[in-house]
All heavy atoms as a GROMACS GRO file, in nm:
protein
  470
    1MET      N    1  -0.847   2.492  -0.499
    1MET     CA    2  -0.757   2.385  -0.524
    1MET      C    3  -0.825   2.254  -0.486
    1MET      O    4  -0.883   2.241  -0.380
    1MET     CB    5  -0.627   2.404  -0.447
    1MET     CG    6  -0.523   2.304  -0.476
    1MET     SD    7  -0.368   2.359  -0.400
    1MET     CE    8  -0.278   2.214  -0.419
    2THR      N    9  -0.814   2.153  -0.570
    2THR     CA   10  -0.878   2.022  -0.544
    2THR      C   11  -0.780   1.930  -0.475
    2THR      O   12  -0.664   1.923  -0.510
    2THR     CB   13  -0.919   1.959  -0.680
    2THR    OG1   14  -0.996   2.052  -0.752
    2THR    CG2   15  -0.999   1.834  -0.656
    3ALA      N   16  -0.831   1.857  -0.377
    3ALA     CA   17  -0.747   1.759  -0.306
    3ALA      C   18  -0.717   1.644  -0.400
    3ALA      O   19  -0.801   1.601  -0.479
    3ALA     CB   20  -0.818   1.708  -0.183
    4ILE      N   21  -0.595   1.595  -0.395
    4ILE     CA   22  -0.552   1.483  -0.476
    4ILE      C   23  -0.573   1.354  -0.397
    4ILE      O   24  -0.528   1.341  -0.283
    4ILE     CB   25  -0.404   1.495  -0.516
    4ILE    CG1   26  -0.383   1.618  -0.601
    4ILE    CG2   27  -0.356   1.371  -0.589
    4ILE    CD1   28  -0.239   1.650  -0.632
    5ASP      N   29  -0.643   1.261  -0.456
    5ASP     CA   30  -0.663   1.131  -0.394
    5ASP      C   31  -0.532   1.054  -0.406
    5ASP      O   32  -0.480   1.035  -0.516
    5ASP     CB   33  -0.775   1.055  -0.469
    5ASP     CG   34  -0.804   0.919  -0.410
    5ASP    OD1   35  -0.738   0.879  -0.312
    5ASP    OD2   36  -0.893   0.853  -0.466
    6SER      N   37  -0.477   1.010  -0.293
    6SER     CA   38  -0.347   0.944  -0.293
    6SER      C   39  -0.352   0.818  -0.378
    6SER      O   40  -0.250   0.772  -0.429
    6SER     CB   41  -0.303   0.910  -0.152
    6SER     OG   42  -0.396   0.825  -0.089
    7ASN      N   43  -0.468   0.757  -0.397
    7ASN     CA   44  -0.478   0.637  -0.476
    7ASN      C   45  -0.461   0.665  -0.624
    7ASN      O   46  -0.438   0.574  -0.705
    7ASN     CB   47  -0.611   0.565  -0.451
    7ASN     CG   48  -0.619   0.513  -0.308
    7ASN    OD1   49  -0.518   0.491  -0.243
    7ASN    ND2   50  -0.740   0.498  -0.261
    8GLU      N   51  -0.478   0.790  -0.668
    8GLU     CA   52  -0.458   0.825  -0.807
    8GLU      C   53  -0.311   0.823  -0.844
    8GLU      O   54  -0.276   0.807  -0.958
    8GLU     CB   55  -0.520   0.962  -0.837
    8GLU     CG   56  -0.669   0.965  -0.829
    8GLU     CD   57  -0.726   1.102  -0.853
    8GLU    OE1   58  -0.653   1.190  -0.898
    8GLU    OE2   59  -0.845   1.121  -0.826
    9ILE      N   60  -0.223   0.841  -0.747
    9ILE     CA   61  -0.079   0.844  -0.769
    9ILE      C   62  -0.018   0.707  -0.742
    9ILE      O   63   0.059   0.655  -0.818
    9ILE     CB   64  -0.015   0.951  -0.679
    9ILE    CG1   65  -0.070   1.089  -0.714
    9ILE    CG2   66   0.137   0.951  -0.694
    9ILE    CD1   67  -0.034   1.197  -0.614
   10VAL      N   68  -0.049   0.652  -0.627
   10VAL     CA   69   0.008   0.524  -0.582
   10VAL      C   70  -0.059   0.410  -0.662
   10VAL      O   71  -0.179   0.405  -0.675
   10VAL     CB   72  -0.018   0.504  -0.430
   10VAL    CG1   73   0.026   0.365  -0.388
   10VAL    CG2   74   0.057   0.609  -0.352
   11SER      N   75   0.026   0.320  -0.714
   11SER     CA   76  -0.025   0.206  -0.787
   11SER      C   77   0.006   0.073  -0.718
   11SER      O   78  -0.055  -0.028  -0.747
   11SER     CB   79   0.033   0.201  -0.928
   11SER     OG   80   0.174   0.186  -0.923
   12THR      N   81   0.099   0.077  -0.621
   12THR     CA   82   0.146  -0.048  -0.559
   12THR      C   83   0.176  -0.024  -0.413
   12THR      O   84   0.227   0.078  -0.376
   12THR     CB   85   0.276  -0.093  -0.628
   12THR    OG1   86   0.254  -0.106  -0.768
   12THR    CG2   87   0.324  -0.228  -0.573
   13ILE      N   88   0.142  -0.125  -0.331
   13ILE     CA   89   0.182  -0.126  -0.192
   13ILE      C   90   0.300  -0.224  -0.181
   13ILE      O   91   0.287  -0.341  -0.216
   13ILE     CB   92   0.067  -0.170  -0.097
   13ILE    CG1   93  -0.055  -0.081  -0.117
   13ILE    CG2   94   0.117  -0.168   0.048
   13ILE    CD1   95  -0.036   0.065  -0.077
   14ASP      N   96   0.413  -0.175  -0.134
   14ASP     CA   97   0.536  -0.253  -0.121
   14ASP      C   98   0.551  -0.305   0.022
   14ASP      O   99   0.477  -0.266   0.111
   14ASP     CB  100   0.657  -0.165  -0.158
   14ASP     CG  101   0.672  -0.147  -0.309
   14ASP    OD1  102   0.612  -0.225  -0.385
   14ASP    OD2  103   0.743  -0.054  -0.350
   15PRO      N  104   0.651  -0.395   0.043
   15PRO     CA  105   0.669  -0.448   0.180
   15PRO      C  106   0.698  -0.337   0.282
   15PRO      O  107   0.757  -0.232   0.247
   15PRO     CB  108   0.790  -0.538   0.165
   15PRO     CG  109   0.805  -0.564   0.020
   15PRO     CD  110   0.746  -0.446  -0.049
   16ALA      N  111   0.664  -0.362   0.406
   16ALA     CA  112   0.698  -0.268   0.514
   16ALA      C  113   0.848  -0.250   0.516
   16ALA      O  114   0.924  -0.342   0.499
   16ALA     CB  115   0.647  -0.321   0.647
   17GLY      N  116   0.889  -0.126   0.534
   17GLY     CA  117   1.030  -0.090   0.539
   17GLY      C  118   1.093  -0.063   0.406
   17GLY      O  119   1.211  -0.025   0.398
   18CYS      N  120   1.017  -0.081   0.297
   18CYS     CA  121   1.072  -0.058   0.164
   18CYS      C  122   1.112   0.088   0.145
   18CYS      O  123   1.044   0.180   0.193
   18CYS     CB  124   0.968  -0.098   0.059
   18CYS     SG  125   1.032  -0.088  -0.110
   19ASN      N  126   1.221   0.109   0.078
   19ASN     CA  127   1.268   0.245   0.050
   19ASN      C  128   1.318   0.253  -0.093
   19ASN      O  129   1.420   0.318  -0.119
   19ASN     CB  130   1.380   0.281   0.152
   19ASN     CG  131   1.403   0.429   0.158
   19ASN    OD1  132   1.313   0.507   0.128
   19ASN    ND2  133   1.519   0.470   0.201
   20CYS      N  134   1.250   0.183  -0.184
   20CYS     CA  135   1.293   0.180  -0.323
   20CYS      C  136   1.264   0.313  -0.394
   20CYS      O  137   1.200   0.402  -0.338
   20CYS     CB  138   1.222   0.065  -0.397
   20CYS     SG  139   1.046   0.092  -0.424
   21ASP      N  140   1.313   0.325  -0.516
   21ASP     CA  141   1.293   0.448  -0.595
   21ASP      C  142   1.146   0.479  -0.613
   21ASP      O  143   1.104   0.594  -0.605
   21ASP     CB  144   1.363   0.438  -0.729
   21ASP     CG  145   1.512   0.446  -0.720
   21ASP    OD1  146   1.565   0.495  -0.618
   21ASP    OD2  147   1.581   0.402  -0.817
   22ASP      N  148   1.063   0.374  -0.640
   22ASP     CA  149   0.920   0.397  -0.658
   22ASP      C  150   0.854   0.454  -0.533
   22ASP      O  151   0.769   0.541  -0.538
   22ASP     CB  152   0.849   0.269  -0.702
   22ASP     CG  153   0.877   0.236  -0.847
   22ASP    OD1  154   0.928   0.322  -0.922
   22ASP    OD2  155   0.847   0.120  -0.887
   23CYS      N  156   0.897   0.403  -0.417
   23CYS     CA  157   0.841   0.455  -0.290
   23CYS      C  158   0.887   0.600  -0.269
   23CYS      O  159   0.811   0.683  -0.221
   23CYS     CB  160   0.886   0.366  -0.172
   23CYS     SG  161   0.802   0.209  -0.165
   24LEU      N  162   1.011   0.628  -0.300
   24LEU     CA  163   1.062   0.764  -0.284
   24LEU      C  164   0.992   0.862  -0.378
   24LEU      O  165   0.969   0.978  -0.342
   24LEU     CB  166   1.212   0.768  -0.307
   24LEU     CG  167   1.296   0.690  -0.200
   24LEU    CD1  168   1.443   0.690  -0.241
   24LEU    CD2  169   1.278   0.751  -0.065
   25ARG      N  170   0.955   0.815  -0.499
   25ARG     CA  171   0.887   0.902  -0.596
   25ARG      C  172   0.738   0.912  -0.568
   25ARG      O  173   0.668   0.999  -0.620
   25ARG     CB  174   0.905   0.849  -0.738
   25ARG     CG  175   1.043   0.876  -0.795
   25ARG     CD  176   1.051   0.827  -0.935
   25ARG     NE  177   1.015   0.684  -0.932
   25ARG     CZ  178   0.997   0.610  -1.039
   25ARG    NH1  179   1.008   0.660  -1.157
   25ARG    NH2  180   0.967   0.484  -1.027
   26GLY      N  181   0.684   0.819  -0.487
   26GLY     CA  182   0.543   0.821  -0.454
   26GLY      C  183   0.456   0.736  -0.544
   26GLY      O  184   0.334   0.743  -0.535
   27VAL      N  185   0.518   0.655  -0.629
   27VAL     CA  186   0.441   0.567  -0.716
   27VAL      C  187   0.396   0.443  -0.637
   27VAL      O  188   0.290   0.388  -0.661
   27VAL     CB  189   0.524   0.524  -0.838
   27VAL    CG1  190   0.449   0.426  -0.928
   27VAL    CG2  191   0.567   0.647  -0.918
   28SER      N  192   0.480   0.403  -0.543
   28SER     CA  193   0.449   0.294  -0.452
   28SER      C  194   0.457   0.348  -0.310
   28SER      O  195   0.514   0.456  -0.288
   28SER     CB  196   0.553   0.179  -0.463
   28SER     OG  197   0.550   0.124  -0.592
   29VAL      N  198   0.401   0.276  -0.216
   29VAL     CA  199   0.409   0.314  -0.075
   29VAL      C  200   0.437   0.188   0.006
   29VAL      O  201   0.381   0.083  -0.019
   29VAL     CB  202   0.281   0.386  -0.029
   29VAL    CG1  203   0.161   0.296  -0.033
   29VAL    CG2  204   0.297   0.446   0.107
   30PRO      N  205   0.533   0.199   0.103
   30PRO     CA  206   0.556   0.083   0.189
   30PRO      C  207   0.433   0.056   0.277
   30PRO      O  208   0.363   0.151   0.316
   30PRO     CB  209   0.677   0.122   0.273
   30PRO     CG  210   0.713   0.259   0.236
   30PRO     CD  211   0.621   0.309   0.133
   31LEU      N  212   0.410  -0.068   0.308
   31LEU     CA  213   0.293  -0.108   0.384
   31LEU      C  214   0.277  -0.031   0.516
   31LEU      O  215   0.168   0.015   0.549
   31LEU     CB  216   0.297  -0.260   0.411
   31LEU     CG  217   0.178  -0.320   0.483
   31LEU    CD1  218   0.050  -0.296   0.406
   31LEU    CD2  219   0.200  -0.468   0.507
   32HIS      N  220   0.387  -0.007   0.583
   32HIS     CA  221   0.377   0.062   0.714
   32HIS      C  222   0.343   0.210   0.701
   32HIS      O  223   0.310   0.276   0.798
   32HIS     CB  224   0.506   0.041   0.794
   32HIS     CG  225   0.625   0.114   0.743
   32HIS    ND1  226   0.693   0.078   0.629
   32HIS    CD2  227   0.685   0.227   0.788
   32HIS    CE1  228   0.792   0.163   0.606
   32HIS    NE2  229   0.788   0.254   0.702
   33ARG      N  230   0.351   0.264   0.581
   33ARG     CA  231   0.316   0.405   0.559
   33ARG      C  232   0.184   0.424   0.482
   33ARG      O  233   0.143   0.537   0.460
   33ARG     CB  234   0.428   0.476   0.484
   33ARG     CG  235   0.555   0.483   0.563
   33ARG     CD  236   0.651   0.581   0.496
   33ARG     NE  237   0.779   0.577   0.561
   33ARG     CZ  238   0.814   0.658   0.660
   33ARG    NH1  239   0.731   0.745   0.706
   33ARG    NH2  240   0.934   0.649   0.716
   34ALA      N  241   0.121   0.317   0.446
   34ALA     CA  242  -0.005   0.325   0.371
   34ALA      C  243  -0.116   0.380   0.462
   34ALA      O  244  -0.126   0.345   0.579
   34ALA     CB  245  -0.045   0.189   0.320
   35ASP      N  246  -0.195   0.471   0.405
   35ASP     CA  247  -0.308   0.525   0.484
   35ASP      C  248  -0.430   0.434   0.466
   35ASP      O  249  -0.426   0.336   0.391
   35ASP     CB  250  -0.337   0.669   0.443
   35ASP     CG  251  -0.381   0.688   0.300
   35ASP    OD1  252  -0.444   0.596   0.242
   35ASP    OD2  253  -0.355   0.797   0.243
   36ALA      N  254  -0.535   0.465   0.537
   36ALA     CA  255  -0.653   0.379   0.539
   36ALA      C  256  -0.713   0.364   0.399
   36ALA      O  257  -0.753   0.251   0.361
   36ALA     CB  258  -0.759   0.435   0.636
   37SER      N  259  -0.720   0.469   0.321
   37SER     CA  260  -0.779   0.457   0.189
   37SER      C  261  -0.692   0.370   0.097
   37SER      O  262  -0.743   0.296   0.015
   37SER     CB  263  -0.803   0.594   0.124
   37SER     OG  264  -0.683   0.658   0.094
   38GLN      N  265  -0.560   0.378   0.113
   38GLN     CA  266  -0.470   0.293   0.034
   38GLN      C  267  -0.483   0.147   0.074
   38GLN      O  268  -0.484   0.059  -0.011
   38GLN     CB  269  -0.327   0.341   0.047
   38GLN     CG  270  -0.304   0.475  -0.017
   38GLN     CD  271  -0.173   0.539   0.024
   38GLN    OE1  272  -0.122   0.514   0.131
   38GLN    NE2  273  -0.121   0.625  -0.063
   39LEU      N  274  -0.496   0.120   0.204
   39LEU     CA  275  -0.513  -0.016   0.251
   39LEU      C  276  -0.647  -0.074   0.200
   39LEU      O  277  -0.651  -0.191   0.160
   39LEU     CB  278  -0.506  -0.024   0.403
   39LEU     CG  279  -0.370   0.007   0.464
   39LEU    CD1  280  -0.378   0.014   0.616
   39LEU    CD2  281  -0.266  -0.093   0.418
   40ASN      N  282  -0.752   0.007   0.204
   40ASN     CA  283  -0.880  -0.038   0.151
   40ASN      C  284  -0.870  -0.069   0.003
   40ASN      O  285  -0.923  -0.170  -0.044
   40ASN     CB  286  -0.988   0.066   0.177
   40ASN     CG  287  -1.040   0.063   0.318
   40ASN    OD1  288  -1.044  -0.043   0.379
   40ASN    ND2  289  -1.080   0.177   0.369
   41ALA      N  290  -0.802   0.020  -0.072
   41ALA     CA  291  -0.784  -0.004  -0.217
   41ALA      C  292  -0.703  -0.130  -0.241
   41ALA      O  293  -0.730  -0.204  -0.337
   41ALA     CB  294  -0.718   0.118  -0.281
   42LEU      N  295  -0.603  -0.156  -0.159
   42LEU     CA  296  -0.523  -0.276  -0.172
   42LEU      C  297  -0.610  -0.400  -0.147
   42LEU      O  298  -0.608  -0.496  -0.229
   42LEU     CB  299  -0.406  -0.274  -0.070
   42LEU     CG  300  -0.322  -0.400  -0.063
   42LEU    CD1  301  -0.248  -0.425  -0.192
   42LEU    CD2  302  -0.224  -0.389   0.055
   43LEU      N  303  -0.688  -0.400  -0.041
   43LEU     CA  304  -0.774  -0.514  -0.010
   43LEU      C  305  -0.884  -0.534  -0.113
   43LEU      O  306  -0.929  -0.647  -0.136
   43LEU     CB  307  -0.834  -0.500   0.131
   43LEU     CG  308  -0.728  -0.504   0.245
   43LEU    CD1  309  -0.794  -0.472   0.377
   43LEU    CD2  310  -0.661  -0.641   0.249
   44ASP      N  311  -0.926  -0.424  -0.177
   44ASP     CA  312  -1.030  -0.432  -0.282
   44ASP      C  313  -0.971  -0.471  -0.418
   44ASP      O  314  -1.045  -0.487  -0.513
   44ASP     CB  315  -1.104  -0.299  -0.294
   44ASP     CG  316  -1.195  -0.273  -0.177
   44ASP    OD1  317  -1.230  -0.368  -0.104
   44ASP    OD2  318  -1.233  -0.154  -0.158
   45GLY      N  319  -0.837  -0.479  -0.426
   45GLY     CA  320  -0.774  -0.516  -0.552
   45GLY      C  321  -0.749  -0.403  -0.648
   45GLY      O  322  -0.715  -0.422  -0.763
   46HIS      N  323  -0.764  -0.278  -0.600
   46HIS     CA  324  -0.742  -0.161  -0.685
   46HIS      C  325  -0.596  -0.117  -0.689
   46HIS      O  326  -0.557  -0.041  -0.777
   46HIS     CB  327  -0.831  -0.044  -0.641
   46HIS     CG  328  -0.977  -0.075  -0.651
   46HIS    ND1  329  -1.041  -0.094  -0.771
   46HIS    CD2  330  -1.070  -0.095  -0.554
   46HIS    CE1  331  -1.168  -0.123  -0.747
   46HIS    NE2  332  -1.187  -0.124  -0.618
   47LEU      N  333  -0.517  -0.160  -0.590
   47LEU     CA  334  -0.373  -0.134  -0.590
   47LEU      C  335  -0.301  -0.269  -0.593
   47LEU      O  336  -0.350  -0.367  -0.534
   47LEU     CB  337  -0.332  -0.056  -0.463
   47LEU     CG  338  -0.385   0.085  -0.450
   47LEU    CD1  339  -0.335   0.148  -0.320
   47LEU    CD2  340  -0.344   0.170  -0.568
   48ALA      N  341  -0.186  -0.270  -0.660
   48ALA     CA  342  -0.110  -0.394  -0.670
   48ALA      C  343  -0.048  -0.431  -0.533
   48ALA      O  344  -0.004  -0.341  -0.460
   48ALA     CB  345  -0.001  -0.378  -0.774
   49ASN      N  346  -0.044  -0.560  -0.505
   49ASN     CA  347   0.011  -0.610  -0.380
   49ASN      C  348   0.153  -0.663  -0.406
   49ASN      O  349   0.171  -0.771  -0.461
   49ASN     CB  350  -0.076  -0.721  -0.326
   49ASN     CG  351  -0.022  -0.783  -0.198
   49ASN    OD1  352   0.075  -0.734  -0.140
   49ASN    ND2  353  -0.084  -0.890  -0.154
   50ALA      N  354   0.253  -0.584  -0.367
   50ALA     CA  355   0.393  -0.628  -0.377
   50ALA      C  356   0.450  -0.650  -0.239
   50ALA      O  357   0.572  -0.649  -0.221
   50ALA     CB  358   0.474  -0.522  -0.455
   51THR      N  359   0.363  -0.667  -0.140
   51THR     CA  360   0.407  -0.681  -0.002
   51THR      C  361   0.469  -0.818   0.027
   51THR      O  362   0.542  -0.831   0.123
   51THR     CB  363   0.290  -0.662   0.096
   51THR    OG1  364   0.194  -0.767   0.075
   51THR    CG2  365   0.223  -0.527   0.078
   52GLY      N  366   0.435  -0.915  -0.054
   52GLY     CA  367   0.479  -1.051  -0.026
   52GLY      C  368   0.387  -1.121   0.073
   52GLY      O  369   0.414  -1.235   0.113
   53LEU      N  370   0.281  -1.056   0.113
   53LEU     CA  371   0.187  -1.113   0.208
   53LEU      C  372   0.062  -1.163   0.136
   53LEU      O  373   0.018  -1.102   0.041
   53LEU     CB  374   0.147  -1.008   0.312
   53LEU     CG  375   0.260  -0.952   0.396
   53LEU    CD1  376   0.209  -0.834   0.478
   53LEU    CD2  377   0.320  -1.057   0.484
   54ASP      N  378   0.006  -1.271   0.187
   54ASP     CA  379  -0.118  -1.326   0.138
   54ASP      C  380  -0.229  -1.270   0.227
   54ASP      O  381  -0.235  -1.302   0.346
   54ASP     CB  382  -0.114  -1.478   0.146
   54ASP     CG  383  -0.242  -1.544   0.102
   54ASP    OD1  384  -0.338  -1.472   0.062
   54ASP    OD2  385  -0.251  -1.667   0.113
   55PHE      N  386  -0.314  -1.189   0.169
   55PHE     CA  387  -0.418  -1.123   0.249
   55PHE      C  388  -0.540  -1.209   0.273
   55PHE      O  389  -0.639  -1.163   0.327
   55PHE     CB  390  -0.459  -0.992   0.186
   55PHE     CG  391  -0.352  -0.887   0.195
   55PHE    CD1  392  -0.279  -0.850   0.086
   55PHE    CD2  393  -0.323  -0.829   0.316
   55PHE    CE1  394  -0.178  -0.754   0.096
   55PHE    CE2  395  -0.224  -0.735   0.330
   55PHE     CZ  396  -0.152  -0.698   0.218
   56SER      N  397  -0.535  -1.337   0.238
   56SER     CA  398  -0.649  -1.423   0.263
   56SER      C  399  -0.668  -1.445   0.415
   56SER      O  400  -0.780  -1.472   0.459
   56SER     CB  401  -0.636  -1.559   0.191
   56SER     OG  402  -0.523  -1.627   0.239
   57ASP      N  403  -0.563  -1.430   0.492
   57ASP     CA  404  -0.570  -1.438   0.637
   57ASP      C  405  -0.535  -1.301   0.692
   57ASP      O  406  -0.424  -1.279   0.739
   57ASP     CB  407  -0.479  -1.546   0.693
   57ASP     CG  408  -0.496  -1.565   0.843
   57ASP    OD1  409  -0.578  -1.494   0.904
   57ASP    OD2  410  -0.424  -1.650   0.898
   58ILE      N  411  -0.627  -1.207   0.682
   58ILE     CA  412  -0.602  -1.067   0.719
   58ILE      C  413  -0.562  -1.052   0.865
   58ILE      O  414  -0.482  -0.966   0.898
   58ILE     CB  415  -0.721  -0.978   0.683
   58ILE    CG1  416  -0.684  -0.830   0.690
   58ILE    CG2  417  -0.839  -1.009   0.769
   58ILE    CD1  418  -0.580  -0.788   0.592
   59GLU      N  419  -0.612  -1.135   0.952
   59GLU     CA  420  -0.578  -1.125   1.094
   59GLU      C  421  -0.428  -1.152   1.115
   59GLU      O  422  -0.361  -1.079   1.190
   59GLU     CB  423  -0.661  -1.227   1.173
   59GLU     CG  424  -0.665  -1.198   1.322
   59GLU     CD  425  -0.768  -1.285   1.391
   59GLU    OE1  426  -0.886  -1.275   1.356
   59GLU    OE2  427  -0.726  -1.361   1.478
   60ALA      N  428  -0.373  -1.249   1.045
   60ALA     CA  429  -0.229  -1.279   1.058
   60ALA      C  430  -0.148  -1.163   1.001
   60ALA      O  431  -0.042  -1.128   1.052
   60ALA     CB  432  -0.195  -1.409   0.984
   61VAL      N  433  -0.197  -1.102   0.893
   61VAL     CA  434  -0.125  -0.990   0.832
   61VAL      C  435  -0.121  -0.873   0.929
   61VAL      O  436  -0.018  -0.810   0.950
   61VAL     CB  437  -0.194  -0.946   0.699
   61VAL    CG1  438  -0.136  -0.817   0.650
   61VAL    CG2  439  -0.177  -1.057   0.597
   62LEU      N  440  -0.235  -0.841   0.992
   62LEU     CA  441  -0.241  -0.727   1.083
   62LEU      C  442  -0.150  -0.751   1.204
   62LEU      O  443  -0.093  -0.654   1.258
   62LEU     CB  444  -0.384  -0.703   1.127
   62LEU     CG  445  -0.475  -0.656   1.016
   62LEU    CD1  446  -0.621  -0.645   1.066
   62LEU    CD2  447  -0.431  -0.522   0.958
   63ASP      N  448  -0.131  -0.874   1.244
   63ASP     CA  449  -0.042  -0.904   1.354
   63ASP      C  450   0.102  -0.873   1.322
   63ASP      O  451   0.185  -0.850   1.412
   63ASP     CB  452  -0.052  -1.050   1.396
   63ASP     CG  453  -0.184  -1.082   1.471
   63ASP    OD1  454  -0.247  -0.983   1.517
   63ASP    OD2  455  -0.218  -1.199   1.480
   64THR      N  456   0.140  -0.869   1.193
   64THR     CA  457   0.280  -0.842   1.153
   64THR      C  458   0.309  -0.695   1.148
   64THR      O  459   0.424  -0.655   1.141
   64THR     CB  460   0.311  -0.904   1.015
   64THR    OG1  461   0.235  -0.838   0.915
   64THR    CG2  462   0.285  -1.053   1.014
   65LEU      N  463   0.207  -0.609   1.151
   65LEU     CA  464   0.227  -0.464   1.137
   65LEU      C  465   0.266  -0.400   1.271
   65LEU      O  466   0.231  -0.437   1.374
   65LEU     CB  467   0.104  -0.396   1.082
   65LEU     CG  468   0.067  -0.441   0.942
   65LEU    CD1  469  -0.060  -0.368   0.899
   65LEU    CD2  470   0.178  -0.416   0.842
   0.00000   0.00000   0.00000
């Protein structure tokens, strides 16, 4: 059995605390539940940013988590 890359399923990172239908289905993931590979994909622009945060100041973003 082949491991599934979570980035193949997830297309969007949503705000922390989000519990929308997309998060429940696994199409999106709330920021506080994103794993390291999803965060890297978000910062690299491979996943959509629906967090409402501007990642140009990553230090300020990390302080909110």
